[in-house]
C-alpha positions in Angstrom: 96.4 -39.2 -15.9 98.0 -41.1 -18.6 101.5 -40.0 -19.6 102.4 -40.4 -23.2 105.9 -41.7 -23.7 107.7 -40.6 -26.8 110.5 -42.7 -28.3 113.7 -40.9 -29.1 116.5 -42.1 -31.3 117.5 -42.4 -34.9 115.9 -44.5 -37.6 117.9 -47.1 -39.4 117.6 -45.1 -42.7 119.0 -42.0 -40.9 121.8 -44.1 -39.4 122.8 -45.5 -42.8 122.6 -42.0 -44.5 124.8 -40.4 -41.9 127.2 -43.3 -41.9 127.7 -42.9 -45.6 128.2 -39.2 -45.3 130.8 -39.6 -42.5 132.6 -42.4 -44.5 132.8 -40.2 -47.6 134.2 -37.2 -45.6 136.7 -39.5 -43.9 137.9 -40.9 -47.3 138.2 -37.4 -48.7 140.2 -36.3 -45.6 142.5 -39.3 -45.9 143.2 -38.5 -49.6 143.7 -34.7 -49.1 145.7 -34.8 -45.9 148.9 -36.1 -47.4 148.9 -33.4 -50.1 148.3 -30.7 -47.5 151.1 -32.0 -45.3 153.4 -32.0 -48.3 152.4 -28.4 -49.1 153.2 -27.3 -45.5 156.6 -29.1 -45.7 157.5 -27.3 -48.9 156.5 -23.9 -47.3 158.6 -24.7 -44.2 161.6 -25.8 -46.4 161.6 -22.7 -48.7 161.4 -20.4 -45.7 164.3 -22.2 -44.1 166.3 -22.0 -47.3 165.5 -18.3 -47.9 166.5 -17.5 -44.3 169.9 -19.2 -44.6 170.7 -17.9 -48.1 173.1 -15.0 -48.1 173.3 -12.2 -50.7 176.1 -14.0 -52.4 174.0 -17.2 -52.9 173.4 -18.3 -56.4 170.2 -19.9 -57.8 172.1 -23.2 -58.1 173.1 -23.0 -54.4 169.6 -22.3 -53.3 168.2 -25.2 -55.4 170.8 -27.5 -54.0 170.0 -26.4 -50.5 166.2 -27.0 -51.1 166.9 -30.4 -52.5 168.7 -31.3 -49.2 165.7 -30.2 -47.2 163.3 -32.0 -49.5 165.3 -35.2 -49.1 165.1 -35.0 -45.4 161.3 -34.3 -45.6 160.8 -37.1 -48.1 159.3 -34.8 -50.8 159.2 -37.1 -53.8 156.6 -35.3 -56.0 158.2 -31.8 -55.8 161.7 -30.7 -56.8 163.7 -27.6 -56.8 163.2 -27.0 -60.6 159.6 -26.0 -59.7 160.8 -23.0 -57.6 160.9 -19.4 -58.7 163.9 -17.7 -57.1 164.3 -14.0 -57.1 165.8 -11.2 -54.9 163.7 -8.4 -53.4 165.7 -5.7 -51.7 168.7 -7.9 -51.2 166.6 -10.8 -49.7 166.1 -14.0 -51.4 162.4 -14.7 -52.2 161.4 -18.3 -53.2 158.0 -18.9 -54.7 156.2 -22.0 -56.0 152.9 -23.0 -57.5 151.6 -26.4 -58.6 148.4 -28.4 -59.1 147.6 -31.6 -57.3 145.0 -34.0 -58.8 143.5 -36.4 -56.4 141.5 -39.3 -57.8 138.4 -39.9 -55.7 136.4 -42.6 -57.4 135.5 -43.7 -60.9 136.3 -40.7 -63.1 135.9 -38.0 -60.4 139.0 -36.2 -59.2 139.7 -33.3 -56.9 142.1 -30.6 -58.3 143.9 -28.4 -55.7 146.1 -25.4 -56.7 148.9 -24.9 -54.2 151.1 -21.9 -54.1 153.4 -20.4 -51.6 156.2 -17.9 -51.0 159.0 -17.4 -48.5 158.1 -13.7 -48.3 156.0 -12.7 -45.3 
């Protein structure tokens, strides 16, 4: 009996196709990751500021406190003037919303809307 052997593997064209796909996903991840990290730093900072703000804290005090946190976290594209500060039942609530445009290639960009709040 003759056994037929089948070759297994990937064709060169398939290898090139998947290599391009993986490279594009990696580039997209490398461009989006810094903005996502920045967003999570902002959320962490506003929650810390809201937790330490007392009922007597003014809006200016809260903004100054956030600026100190932002300086430590190296937040250069976001500042305290973009925060919406209010009180809800005696607790300070800090909210923000902003857009981040990430140029990908040529005239194609990715637009991400970030928003967050110190409220649970």
